[in-house]
Residue frames as a rotation matrix with the C-alpha (Angstrom) as fourth column:
UNK 1
0.484 -0.211 0.849 119.49
0.586 -0.643 -0.494 100.39
0.650 0.736 -0.187 56.23
UNK 2
-0.535 -0.736 -0.414 122.14
0.830 -0.369 -0.418 102.73
0.155 -0.568 0.809 57.67
UNK 3
0.080 0.663 -0.744 120.68
0.799 -0.489 -0.350 105.73
-0.596 -0.567 -0.569 59.47
UNK 4
0.180 -0.097 -0.979 122.22
-0.196 -0.979 0.061 108.39
-0.964 0.181 -0.195 57.22
UNK 5
-0.230 -0.343 0.911 122.26
0.670 0.623 0.404 106.55
-0.706 0.703 0.086 53.90
UNK 6
0.313 0.476 0.822 120.38
0.947 -0.223 -0.232 109.18
0.073 0.851 -0.521 51.90
UNK 7
0.761 0.013 -0.648 122.04
0.276 -0.911 0.306 112.32
-0.587 -0.412 -0.697 53.24
UNK 8
0.757 -0.491 0.430 124.10
0.387 -0.193 -0.902 114.34
0.526 0.849 0.044 50.78
UNK 9
0.039 -0.738 0.674 125.98
-0.453 -0.614 -0.646 116.38
0.890 -0.281 -0.358 53.42
UNK 10
0.060 -0.108 -0.992 127.41
0.741 0.671 -0.028 114.86
0.669 -0.734 0.120 56.56
UNK 11
0.457 0.151 0.876 126.53
-0.372 -0.863 0.343 117.10
0.808 -0.483 -0.338 59.48
UNK 12
-0.569 -0.758 0.317 128.43
-0.589 0.107 -0.801 116.97
0.574 -0.643 -0.507 62.73
UNK 13
-0.180 0.577 0.797 125.43
-0.898 0.234 -0.373 115.65
-0.401 -0.782 0.476 64.61
UNK 14
0.787 0.418 -0.453 125.03
-0.587 0.732 -0.345 112.87
0.187 0.537 0.822 62.03
UNK 15
0.220 -0.818 -0.531 128.64
-0.214 0.491 -0.845 111.78
0.952 0.299 -0.067 62.40
UNK 16
0.909 0.160 -0.386 128.81
0.325 0.309 0.894 112.05
0.262 -0.938 0.228 66.19
UNK 17
-0.044 -0.998 0.050 132.09
0.811 -0.065 -0.581 113.97
0.583 0.015 0.812 66.10
UNK 18
0.122 -0.027 -0.992 133.22
0.774 -0.623 0.112 116.73
-0.621 -0.782 -0.055 68.43
UNK 19
0.936 0.219 -0.277 133.39
0.037 -0.841 -0.540 120.31
-0.351 0.495 -0.795 67.09
UNK 20
0.172 -0.954 -0.244 137.20
-0.693 -0.293 0.659 120.06
-0.700 0.056 -0.712 66.93
UNK 21
-0.434 -0.304 0.848 137.11
0.239 0.869 0.433 116.74
-0.869 0.391 -0.304 65.05
UNK 22
0.461 0.708 0.535 134.52
0.745 0.019 -0.666 118.01
-0.482 0.706 -0.519 62.60
UNK 23
0.767 -0.221 -0.603 136.54
-0.314 -0.948 -0.052 121.18
-0.560 0.229 -0.796 62.02
UNK 24
-0.339 -0.915 0.220 139.44
-0.264 0.317 0.911 119.05
-0.903 0.250 -0.349 60.79
UNK 25
-0.348 0.275 0.896 137.24
0.759 0.644 0.097 117.50
-0.550 0.714 -0.433 58.12
UNK 26
0.735 0.660 -0.156 135.62
0.472 -0.663 -0.581 120.84
-0.487 0.354 -0.799 57.18
UNK 27
0.326 -0.696 -0.639 139.06
-0.487 -0.703 0.518 122.27
-0.810 0.142 -0.569 56.38
UNK 28
-0.671 -0.558 0.488 139.73
0.073 0.605 0.793 119.43
-0.738 0.567 -0.365 53.93
UNK 29
0.132 0.883 -0.450 137.58
-0.295 -0.398 -0.868 121.04
-0.946 0.248 0.208 51.27
UNK 30
0.483 -0.021 -0.875 139.19
-0.874 0.059 -0.483 119.54
0.062 0.998 0.010 48.13
UNK 31
0.976 -0.171 -0.131 140.66
0.163 0.984 -0.072 116.16
0.141 0.049 0.989 47.19
UNK 32
0.215 -0.957 0.193 144.09
0.181 -0.155 -0.971 117.81
0.960 0.243 0.140 47.02
UNK 33
-0.072 -0.197 0.978 143.77
-0.836 -0.522 -0.167 119.09
0.544 -0.830 -0.127 50.60
UNK 34
0.835 0.396 0.383 142.60
-0.538 0.732 0.417 115.68
-0.115 -0.554 0.824 51.78
UNK 35
0.784 -0.583 -0.212 145.58
0.373 0.716 -0.590 114.03
0.496 0.384 0.779 50.11
UNK 36
-0.051 -0.816 0.576 147.98
-0.239 -0.550 -0.800 116.53
0.970 -0.178 -0.167 51.67
UNK 37
0.282 0.245 0.928 146.50
-0.948 -0.079 0.309 115.78
0.149 -0.966 0.210 55.09
UNK 38
0.987 0.113 0.114 146.90
-0.129 0.982 0.139 112.04
-0.096 -0.152 0.984 54.58
UNK 39
0.470 -0.882 -0.037 150.47
0.294 0.196 -0.936 112.47
0.832 0.429 0.351 53.36
UNK 40
-0.226 -0.546 0.807 151.24
-0.557 -0.607 -0.567 114.40
0.799 -0.577 -0.167 56.55
UNK 41
0.630 0.469 0.619 149.66
-0.777 0.398 0.488 111.67
-0.018 -0.789 0.615 58.68
UNK 42
-0.439 -0.885 0.157 152.32
-0.878 0.459 0.136 109.13
-0.192 -0.078 -0.978 59.73
UNK 43
-0.185 0.298 -0.936 151.92
-0.510 0.785 0.351 105.57
0.840 0.543 0.007 58.52
UNK 44
0.471 0.393 0.790 150.24
-0.870 0.355 0.342 103.16
-0.146 -0.848 0.509 60.89
UNK 45
-0.387 -0.730 -0.563 152.79
-0.754 0.602 -0.262 100.36
0.530 0.323 -0.784 61.26
UNK 46
0.634 0.753 -0.176 150.40
-0.499 0.572 0.651 98.43
0.591 -0.325 0.738 63.54
UNK 47
-0.397 -0.918 -0.001 153.21
-0.550 0.239 -0.800 97.76
0.735 -0.317 -0.600 66.02
UNK 48
-0.646 0.207 0.735 150.74
-0.685 0.267 -0.678 96.53
-0.336 -0.941 -0.031 68.63
UNK 49
-0.557 0.483 0.676 148.80
0.457 0.857 -0.237 94.32
-0.694 0.177 -0.698 66.21
UNK 50
-0.727 0.299 0.618 146.45
0.594 -0.176 0.785 94.78
0.343 0.938 -0.050 63.26
UNK 51
-0.569 0.545 -0.615 144.06
0.229 -0.613 -0.756 97.72
-0.790 -0.571 0.224 63.45
UNK 52
-0.413 0.470 0.780 141.21
0.776 -0.266 0.572 99.28
0.476 0.842 -0.255 61.55
UNK 53
-0.729 0.009 -0.685 140.96
0.504 -0.670 -0.545 102.73
-0.464 -0.742 0.484 63.11
UNK 54
0.358 0.909 0.213 137.84
0.905 -0.282 -0.317 104.82
-0.228 0.307 -0.924 62.65
UNK 55
0.277 -0.179 0.944 137.93
0.494 -0.816 -0.300 108.38
0.824 0.550 -0.137 61.34
UNK 56
0.902 0.101 0.420 137.91
-0.280 -0.603 0.747 109.70
0.329 -0.791 -0.515 64.91
UNK 57
0.778 -0.620 0.106 140.83
0.259 0.470 0.844 107.48
-0.573 -0.629 0.526 65.91
UNK 58
0.223 -0.705 0.674 142.89
0.947 -0.007 -0.321 108.46
0.231 0.710 0.666 62.86
UNK 59
0.444 -0.006 0.896 142.45
0.038 -0.999 -0.026 112.13
0.895 0.046 -0.444 63.81
UNK 60
0.927 -0.010 0.374 143.20
-0.369 -0.185 0.911 111.42
0.060 -0.983 -0.176 67.46
UNK 61
0.673 -0.672 0.310 146.13
0.308 0.635 0.708 109.05
-0.673 -0.381 0.634 67.02
UNK 62
0.542 -0.435 -0.719 147.57
-0.737 -0.657 -0.158 110.73
-0.404 0.615 -0.677 63.89
UNK 63
-0.709 -0.679 0.190 148.38
-0.447 0.641 0.625 107.49
-0.546 0.358 -0.757 62.09
UNK 64
0.463 0.884 -0.060 146.72
-0.599 0.262 -0.757 105.55
-0.654 0.387 0.650 59.28
UNK 65
-0.684 -0.500 0.531 147.17
0.152 0.614 0.774 102.72
-0.713 0.610 -0.345 56.81
UNK 66
-0.985 0.150 0.084 145.39
0.046 -0.245 0.968 102.53
0.166 0.958 0.235 53.45
UNK 67
-0.262 0.960 -0.093 141.86
0.694 0.255 0.674 101.61
0.671 0.112 -0.733 54.53
UNK 68
0.024 0.217 -0.976 141.97
0.900 -0.430 -0.074 103.89
-0.435 -0.876 -0.206 57.57
UNK 69
-0.754 -0.357 -0.552 143.07
0.103 -0.893 0.437 106.75
-0.649 0.273 0.710 55.32
UNK 70
-0.856 0.477 0.200 140.43
0.257 0.058 0.965 105.87
0.449 0.877 -0.172 52.75
UNK 71
0.006 0.898 -0.440 137.66
0.966 0.109 0.234 106.11
0.258 -0.426 -0.867 55.34
UNK 72
-0.150 -0.103 -0.983 138.89
0.563 -0.827 0.001 109.51
-0.813 -0.553 0.181 56.55
UNK 73
-0.956 -0.239 -0.168 139.11
-0.005 -0.562 0.827 110.77
-0.292 0.791 0.537 52.97
UNK 74
-0.582 0.804 0.119 135.61
0.563 0.294 0.772 109.50
0.587 0.517 -0.624 52.20
UNK 75
0.119 0.626 -0.770 134.22
0.975 -0.219 -0.028 111.15
-0.186 -0.748 -0.637 55.31
UNK 76
-0.493 -0.368 -0.788 135.88
0.266 -0.926 0.267 114.47
-0.828 -0.078 0.555 54.40
UNK 77
-0.975 0.191 0.117 134.33
0.082 -0.184 0.980 114.30
0.209 0.964 0.164 50.92
UNK 78
-0.236 0.945 -0.229 130.93
0.860 0.312 0.404 113.57
0.453 -0.102 -0.886 52.47
UNK 79
-0.107 0.122 -0.987 131.24
0.727 -0.667 -0.162 116.66
-0.678 -0.735 -0.018 54.67
UNK 80
-0.758 -0.264 -0.597 131.71
-0.158 -0.813 0.560 118.67
-0.633 0.519 0.575 51.45
UNK 81
0.180 0.954 -0.241 128.61
-0.618 -0.081 -0.782 117.12
-0.765 0.289 0.575 49.89
UNK 82
-0.126 -0.276 -0.953 130.35
-0.917 0.399 0.006 114.49
0.379 0.874 -0.304 47.74
UNK 83
0.839 0.509 -0.190 129.55
-0.412 0.824 0.388 110.78
0.354 -0.248 0.902 48.03
UNK 84
0.158 -0.796 0.584 131.92
-0.901 0.126 0.416 108.82
-0.405 -0.591 -0.698 50.30
UNK 85
0.927 0.222 -0.304 132.97
-0.358 0.768 -0.531 106.20
0.115 0.601 0.791 47.75
UNK 86
0.003 -0.943 0.333 135.78
-0.764 0.213 0.609 103.71
-0.645 -0.256 -0.720 48.21
UNK 87
0.704 0.136 -0.697 137.14
-0.618 0.600 -0.507 101.02
0.350 0.788 0.506 45.89
UNK 88
0.511 -0.471 0.719 138.77
-0.370 0.635 0.678 97.75
-0.776 -0.613 0.150 46.95
UNK 89
0.335 -0.500 -0.799 141.70
-0.909 0.050 -0.413 96.68
0.246 0.865 -0.438 44.81
UNK 90
0.888 0.129 0.442 142.08
-0.254 0.937 0.238 92.93
-0.384 -0.324 0.865 44.64
UNK 91
0.163 -0.912 -0.378 145.53
-0.977 -0.094 -0.193 91.35
0.140 0.400 -0.906 44.31
UNK 92
0.108 -0.274 -0.956 147.35
-0.168 0.943 -0.289 88.04
0.980 0.192 0.056 44.23
UNK 93
0.891 0.342 -0.300 147.43
0.181 0.339 0.923 86.18
0.417 -0.877 0.240 47.54
UNK 94
0.103 -0.933 -0.346 151.16
0.956 0.188 -0.224 86.88
0.274 -0.308 0.911 47.93
UNK 95
-0.780 -0.356 0.515 150.43
0.293 -0.935 -0.201 90.62
0.553 -0.006 0.833 48.32
UNK 96
-0.619 0.553 -0.558 148.14
0.539 -0.218 -0.814 92.92
-0.572 -0.804 -0.163 50.30
UNK 97
0.111 0.729 0.675 144.95
0.961 -0.251 0.113 94.50
0.252 0.637 -0.729 48.92
UNK 98
-0.910 -0.369 -0.188 144.64
0.397 -0.906 -0.147 98.26
-0.116 -0.209 0.971 48.73
UNK 99
0.159 0.987 -0.028 141.68
0.969 -0.161 -0.187 100.61
-0.189 0.002 -0.982 49.19
UNK 100
-0.894 -0.403 0.198 141.33
0.441 -0.869 0.224 104.03
0.082 0.288 0.954 47.57
UNK 101
-0.140 0.836 -0.531 138.76
0.419 -0.436 -0.797 106.82
-0.897 -0.334 -0.289 47.85
UNK 102
-0.431 0.061 0.900 137.04
0.902 0.006 0.432 107.80
0.021 0.998 -0.058 44.63
UNK 103
-0.047 0.510 -0.859 135.94
0.181 -0.841 -0.509 111.22
-0.982 -0.180 -0.052 43.43
UNK 104
0.050 0.149 0.988 134.71
0.990 0.123 -0.069 112.63
-0.132 0.981 -0.142 40.12
UNK 105
-0.314 -0.063 -0.947 135.35
-0.036 -0.996 0.078 115.89
-0.949 0.058 0.311 38.33
UNK 106
-0.224 0.376 -0.899 133.07
-0.967 -0.198 0.159 116.17
-0.118 0.905 0.409 35.36
UNK 107
0.765 0.519 -0.381 132.89
-0.592 0.800 -0.099 112.70
0.253 0.301 0.919 33.81
UNK 108
0.153 -0.837 -0.525 136.33
-0.187 0.497 -0.847 111.58
0.970 0.228 -0.080 34.97
UNK 109
0.934 0.158 -0.319 137.47
0.224 0.436 0.872 109.67
0.277 -0.886 0.372 38.04
UNK 110
-0.011 -0.945 0.327 140.34
-0.524 -0.273 -0.807 110.42
0.851 -0.180 -0.493 40.40
UNK 111
0.590 0.163 -0.791 141.54
0.440 0.757 0.483 108.79
0.678 -0.633 0.375 43.61
UNK 112
0.327 -0.477 0.816 142.83
-0.851 -0.525 0.034 109.71
0.412 -0.705 -0.577 47.05
UNK 113
0.673 -0.170 -0.720 145.17
0.163 0.983 -0.080 107.14
0.721 -0.063 0.690 48.52
UNK 114
0.614 -0.515 0.599 147.11
-0.782 -0.291 0.552 106.66
-0.110 -0.807 -0.581 51.75
UNK 115
0.881 -0.421 -0.215 150.30
0.350 0.887 -0.302 104.72
0.318 0.191 0.929 51.25
UNK 116
0.723 -0.659 -0.209 153.72
0.026 -0.276 0.961 104.75
-0.691 -0.700 -0.182 52.83
UNK 117
-0.220 -0.824 0.523 155.61
0.648 0.277 0.709 104.10
-0.729 0.495 0.473 49.61
UNK 118
-0.750 -0.230 -0.620 155.88
-0.208 -0.808 0.551 105.96
-0.628 0.542 0.559 46.32
UNK 119
-0.988 0.112 0.107 153.69
0.132 0.244 0.961 104.16
0.081 0.963 -0.256 43.74
UNK 120
-0.440 0.897 -0.048 150.10
0.812 0.420 0.405 103.79
0.383 0.140 -0.913 44.98
UNK 121
-0.763 0.008 -0.646 149.28
0.422 -0.752 -0.507 107.42
-0.490 -0.660 0.570 45.61
UNK 122
-0.039 0.779 -0.625 146.91
-0.101 -0.626 -0.774 110.16
-0.994 0.033 0.103 44.45
UNK 123
-0.570 -0.052 0.820 145.45
0.781 0.275 0.561 110.00
-0.254 0.960 -0.116 40.95
UNK 124
-0.848 0.249 -0.468 144.27
-0.311 -0.949 0.059 113.10
-0.429 0.196 0.882 39.10
UNK 125
-0.003 0.946 0.323 140.65
0.073 0.323 -0.944 113.06
-0.997 0.021 -0.070 37.87
UNK 126
-0.254 -0.193 -0.948 141.49
-0.882 -0.355 0.309 112.25
-0.396 0.915 -0.080 34.26
UNK 127
-0.969 -0.148 0.197 140.34
-0.088 0.955 0.284 108.62
-0.230 0.258 -0.938 34.01
UNK 128
-0.587 0.764 -0.267 137.23
-0.677 -0.282 0.680 107.97
0.444 0.580 0.683 31.92
UNK 129
0.569 0.761 -0.312 136.14
-0.420 0.595 0.685 104.89
0.707 -0.259 0.658 33.86
UNK 130
0.703 -0.241 0.669 137.11
-0.649 0.167 0.742 102.80
-0.291 -0.956 -0.039 36.86
UNK 131
0.832 -0.450 0.325 139.02
0.511 0.849 -0.131 100.28
-0.217 0.276 0.936 34.79
UNK 132
0.465 -0.676 0.572 141.29
0.266 -0.510 -0.818 103.02
0.845 0.532 -0.058 33.48
UNK 133
0.491 -0.241 0.837 141.81
-0.756 -0.596 0.272 104.25
0.433 -0.766 -0.475 37.02
UNK 134
0.835 -0.155 0.528 142.59
-0.246 0.753 0.610 100.78
-0.492 -0.640 0.590 38.36
UNK 135
0.761 -0.554 0.337 144.99
0.636 0.534 -0.557 100.09
0.128 0.638 0.759 35.49
UNK 136
0.574 -0.569 0.588 146.94
-0.302 -0.815 -0.494 103.23
0.761 0.106 -0.640 36.40
UNK 137
0.445 -0.389 0.807 148.08
-0.864 0.053 0.502 101.28
-0.238 -0.920 -0.312 39.47
UNK 138
0.993 0.114 -0.032 148.88
-0.118 0.969 -0.217 98.05
0.006 0.220 0.976 37.64
UNK 139
0.448 -0.889 -0.094 152.56
0.156 0.181 -0.971 98.54
0.880 0.420 0.220 36.82
UNK 140
-0.229 -0.557 0.798 153.26
-0.619 -0.549 -0.561 99.99
0.751 -0.623 -0.219 40.27
UNK 141
0.516 0.518 0.683 151.47
-0.856 0.347 0.383 97.27
-0.039 -0.782 0.622 42.25
UNK 142
0.446 -0.450 -0.774 154.11
-0.185 0.799 -0.572 94.63
0.876 0.398 0.273 42.97
UNK 143
0.946 -0.151 -0.288 156.02
0.325 0.428 0.843 92.73
-0.004 -0.891 0.453 45.64
UNK 144
0.592 -0.788 -0.172 159.54
-0.497 -0.524 0.692 93.46
-0.635 -0.324 -0.701 46.84
UNK 145
-0.229 -0.663 0.713 160.73
0.254 0.666 0.701 90.82
-0.940 0.342 0.016 44.37
UNK 146
-0.758 -0.121 -0.641 159.21
-0.455 -0.607 0.652 92.73
-0.468 0.786 0.405 41.44
UNK 147
-0.818 0.521 0.242 156.22
0.574 0.720 0.391 90.47
0.030 0.459 -0.888 40.81
UNK 148
-0.794 0.588 0.158 153.16
-0.523 -0.791 0.318 92.43
0.311 0.170 0.935 39.61
UNK 149
-0.938 0.311 -0.156 150.17
0.345 0.770 -0.537 91.42
-0.047 -0.557 -0.829 41.69
UNK 150
-0.533 0.804 -0.265 147.14
-0.563 -0.571 -0.598 93.64
-0.631 -0.170 0.757 40.99
UNK 151
-0.917 0.197 0.346 144.33
0.344 0.830 0.438 91.47
-0.201 0.521 -0.830 39.65
UNK 152
-0.259 0.900 0.352 141.02
0.763 -0.033 0.645 93.30
0.592 0.436 -0.678 39.93
UNK 153
-0.977 0.031 0.210 138.91
-0.132 -0.863 -0.487 96.08
0.166 -0.504 0.848 41.40
UNK 154
-0.577 0.803 -0.151 135.55
0.712 0.404 -0.575 96.30
-0.400 -0.439 -0.804 43.10
UNK 155
0.123 0.720 0.683 132.44
0.693 -0.555 0.461 98.23
0.711 0.416 -0.567 42.31
UNK 156
-0.615 -0.298 0.730 132.40
-0.222 -0.822 -0.524 101.56
0.757 -0.484 0.439 44.17
UNK 157
-0.150 0.553 -0.819 131.10
0.866 0.474 0.161 101.21
0.477 -0.686 -0.550 47.70
UNK 158
-0.028 0.274 0.961 129.21
-0.182 -0.947 0.264 104.08
0.983 -0.168 0.077 49.32
UNK 159
-0.804 -0.399 -0.442 130.14
0.322 0.332 -0.886 104.17
0.500 -0.855 -0.139 53.01
UNK 160
-0.580 0.698 0.420 126.77
-0.802 -0.579 -0.146 105.78
0.142 -0.421 0.896 53.76
UNK 161
0.226 0.656 -0.720 125.47
-0.459 0.724 0.515 102.21
0.859 0.214 0.464 53.53
UNK 162
-0.141 -0.320 -0.937 127.19
0.690 0.647 -0.324 101.46
0.710 -0.692 0.129 56.84
UNK 163
0.853 0.468 -0.229 126.33
0.472 -0.509 0.720 103.02
0.221 -0.722 -0.656 60.20
UNK 164
0.454 -0.692 0.561 128.71
-0.303 -0.712 -0.633 105.82
0.838 0.118 -0.533 61.10
UNK 165
0.688 -0.175 0.704 129.25
-0.699 0.097 0.708 104.20
-0.192 -0.980 -0.056 64.49
UNK 166
0.847 -0.355 0.397 131.19
0.365 0.930 0.054 101.47
-0.388 0.099 0.916 62.66
UNK 167
0.268 -0.777 0.569 133.60
0.944 0.095 -0.315 103.62
0.190 0.622 0.760 60.65
UNK 168
0.263 -0.156 0.952 133.48
0.117 -0.974 -0.192 107.24
0.958 0.162 -0.238 61.87
UNK 169
0.218 -0.093 0.971 133.37
-0.824 -0.552 0.132 107.10
0.524 -0.829 -0.197 65.66
UNK 170
0.833 0.128 -0.539 134.11
0.057 0.948 0.314 103.48
0.551 -0.292 0.782 66.50
UNK 171
0.537 -0.675 0.506 136.51
-0.840 -0.373 0.395 103.35
-0.078 -0.637 -0.767 69.49
UNK 172
0.198 -0.414 0.888 137.42
-0.144 0.884 0.445 99.79
-0.969 -0.216 0.116 68.53
UNK 173
-0.840 -0.540 -0.056 138.62
-0.170 0.164 0.972 98.15
-0.515 0.826 -0.230 65.33
UNK 174
0.078 0.933 -0.352 135.99
-0.708 -0.196 -0.678 98.40
-0.702 0.302 0.645 62.59
UNK 175
-0.787 -0.490 0.375 136.52
-0.149 0.741 0.655 95.02
-0.599 0.459 -0.656 61.01
UNK 176
0.103 0.910 0.402 132.95
0.453 0.317 -0.833 95.05
-0.885 0.268 -0.380 59.68
UNK 177
0.560 0.060 -0.826 134.01
-0.546 -0.723 -0.422 97.60
-0.623 0.688 -0.372 57.06
UNK 178
-0.487 -0.825 -0.288 136.84
-0.807 0.299 0.509 95.41
-0.334 0.480 -0.811 55.78
UNK 179
-0.653 0.299 0.696 134.57
0.213 0.954 -0.210 92.36
-0.727 0.011 -0.687 55.75
UNK 180
0.458 0.880 -0.129 131.97
0.160 -0.224 -0.961 94.23
-0.875 0.420 -0.243 53.70
UNK 181
0.316 -0.402 -0.859 134.51
-0.838 -0.542 -0.055 95.42
-0.444 0.738 -0.508 51.14
UNK 182
-0.715 -0.658 0.236 135.86
-0.504 0.718 0.480 91.91
-0.485 0.224 -0.845 50.68
UNK 183
-0.330 0.674 0.661 132.41
0.442 0.729 -0.523 90.70
-0.834 0.120 -0.539 49.62
UNK 184
0.202 0.438 -0.876 131.95
-0.494 -0.727 -0.477 93.27
-0.846 0.529 0.069 46.83
UNK 185
0.817 0.117 0.565 131.68
0.414 0.565 -0.714 92.19
-0.403 0.817 0.413 43.23
UNK 186
0.030 -0.910 -0.413 135.06
-0.157 -0.412 0.897 92.43
-0.987 0.038 -0.155 41.53
UNK 187
0.974 0.115 -0.193 136.09
-0.200 0.051 -0.978 92.91
-0.102 0.992 0.072 37.91
UNK 188
0.423 -0.863 0.276 139.27
0.577 0.491 0.652 91.16
-0.698 -0.117 0.706 36.86
UNK 189
0.485 -0.339 -0.807 141.90
-0.514 -0.856 0.051 93.23
-0.708 0.390 -0.589 35.06
UNK 190
-0.321 -0.661 -0.678 143.85
-0.947 0.248 0.207 90.45
0.031 0.708 -0.705 33.36
UNK 191
0.748 0.540 -0.386 143.27
-0.567 0.822 0.050 86.88
0.344 0.181 0.921 32.26
UNK 192
0.725 -0.501 0.473 145.23
-0.057 0.641 0.765 83.84
-0.686 -0.582 0.436 33.50
UNK 193
0.583 -0.515 0.629 146.97
0.812 0.343 -0.472 83.77
0.027 0.785 0.618 30.11
UNK 194
0.592 -0.348 0.727 148.04
-0.005 -0.903 -0.429 87.40
0.806 0.250 -0.536 30.45
UNK 195
0.871 -0.247 0.424 149.25
-0.464 -0.135 0.876 86.73
-0.159 -0.960 -0.232 33.97
UNK 196
0.659 -0.636 0.400 151.80
0.539 0.771 0.338 84.26
-0.524 -0.007 0.852 32.60
UNK 197
0.397 -0.477 0.784 153.22
0.780 -0.275 -0.562 86.98
0.484 0.834 0.263 30.34
UNK 198
0.983 0.064 0.170 153.90
-0.025 -0.880 0.475 89.52
0.179 -0.471 -0.864 33.07
UNK 199
0.082 -0.997 0.002 157.50
0.376 0.029 -0.926 90.72
0.923 0.076 0.378 33.39
UNK 200
0.370 -0.043 -0.928 158.94
0.926 -0.071 0.372 91.53
-0.082 -0.997 0.014 36.78
UNK 201
0.993 -0.109 0.038 159.91
-0.109 -0.994 0.010 95.06
0.037 -0.014 -0.999 37.70
UNK 202
0.419 -0.903 -0.091 163.59
0.293 0.230 -0.928 95.65
0.859 0.362 0.361 37.07
UNK 203
0.017 -0.477 -0.879 166.13
0.973 0.210 -0.095 96.00
0.230 -0.853 0.468 39.93
UNK 204
-0.885 -0.365 0.289 166.38
0.319 -0.928 -0.195 99.79
0.340 -0.081 0.937 39.57
UNK 205
-0.169 0.916 0.363 162.62
-0.338 -0.400 0.852 100.23
0.926 0.021 0.377 39.89
UNK 206
0.520 0.363 -0.773 162.57
0.497 0.608 0.619 97.93
0.695 -0.706 0.136 42.91
UNK 207
-0.445 -0.760 -0.475 165.36
0.868 -0.235 -0.438 99.94
0.221 -0.607 0.764 44.56
UNK 208
-0.813 0.192 0.551 163.50
-0.132 -0.980 0.147 103.22
0.568 0.047 0.822 44.10
UNK 209
0.128 0.990 -0.060 160.29
-0.215 0.087 0.973 101.70
0.968 -0.112 0.224 45.43
UNK 210
-0.056 -0.208 -0.976 161.96
0.821 0.546 -0.164 100.84
0.568 -0.811 0.141 48.75
UNK 211
-0.880 -0.260 0.397 161.76
0.059 -0.890 -0.452 104.50
0.471 -0.375 0.799 49.74
UNK 212
-0.051 0.865 -0.499 159.25
0.921 0.234 0.311 105.05
0.386 -0.444 -0.809 52.53
UNK 213
0.102 0.168 0.981 157.80
-0.031 -0.985 0.172 108.32
0.994 -0.048 -0.095 53.74
UNK 214
0.384 0.075 0.920 157.55
-0.900 -0.194 0.391 107.03
0.208 -0.978 -0.007 57.30
UNK 215
-0.330 -0.588 -0.738 160.09
-0.391 0.797 -0.460 104.25
0.859 0.137 -0.493 58.01
UNK 216
0.654 0.559 -0.510 159.11
0.151 0.564 0.812 101.64
0.741 -0.608 0.284 60.55
UNK 217
0.493 -0.489 0.720 160.56
-0.831 -0.510 0.223 102.54
0.258 -0.708 -0.657 63.96
UNK 218
-0.289 -0.668 -0.686 163.33
-0.237 0.744 -0.624 100.31
0.928 -0.018 -0.373 65.18
UNK 219
0.799 0.590 0.116 162.29
-0.312 0.242 0.919 98.17
0.514 -0.771 0.377 68.13
UNK 220
-0.287 -0.897 0.337 164.55
-0.798 0.029 -0.602 97.49
0.530 -0.442 -0.724 71.05
UNK 221
0.315 0.403 -0.860 164.61
0.007 0.905 0.426 94.08
0.949 -0.140 0.282 72.62
């Protein structure tokens, strides 16, 4: 069992963060503020190879991809006394999976999401269940050729079930988190028959979706 699994509030001493690092998370007191922080954090293009940066490293390096941003968002929610829940979104093998951070307001779900493009972003807490929330990403989840690829979603995973040394303060890549999420039970969104009926996104939609908030830096040879 993880050391802090039952704790409602994440204290600085539990997380192992410095006062300055913890202060960053304390300021992110609402999902909207967390999302604004993630939007202002440059995309992690992994120019030196694949990474899975911990919360500390995202704050220090000021870069993040979807799972790295999801862990920071979950940790910020935990600091505010909300459960650090993430959801793994399963897709066709031709595409990349996505991870979002879940939160509830009343009986409805919303999501915080770090993404460099337009479609897979924040979701307001208006979805009655996780299927509704996942389906809100369905039309927008597609390849550059317009093929829709979202196939399923996981049960919510509470990051308090993993030691904070793996995902909050890890100075190395926290691949254990990704491995754990990949093993979660998934619910499929569409049937094989429905998959055959999917239309591709039209050229105009694909053109708009090419817009990136943080373009990949050009490399010099």
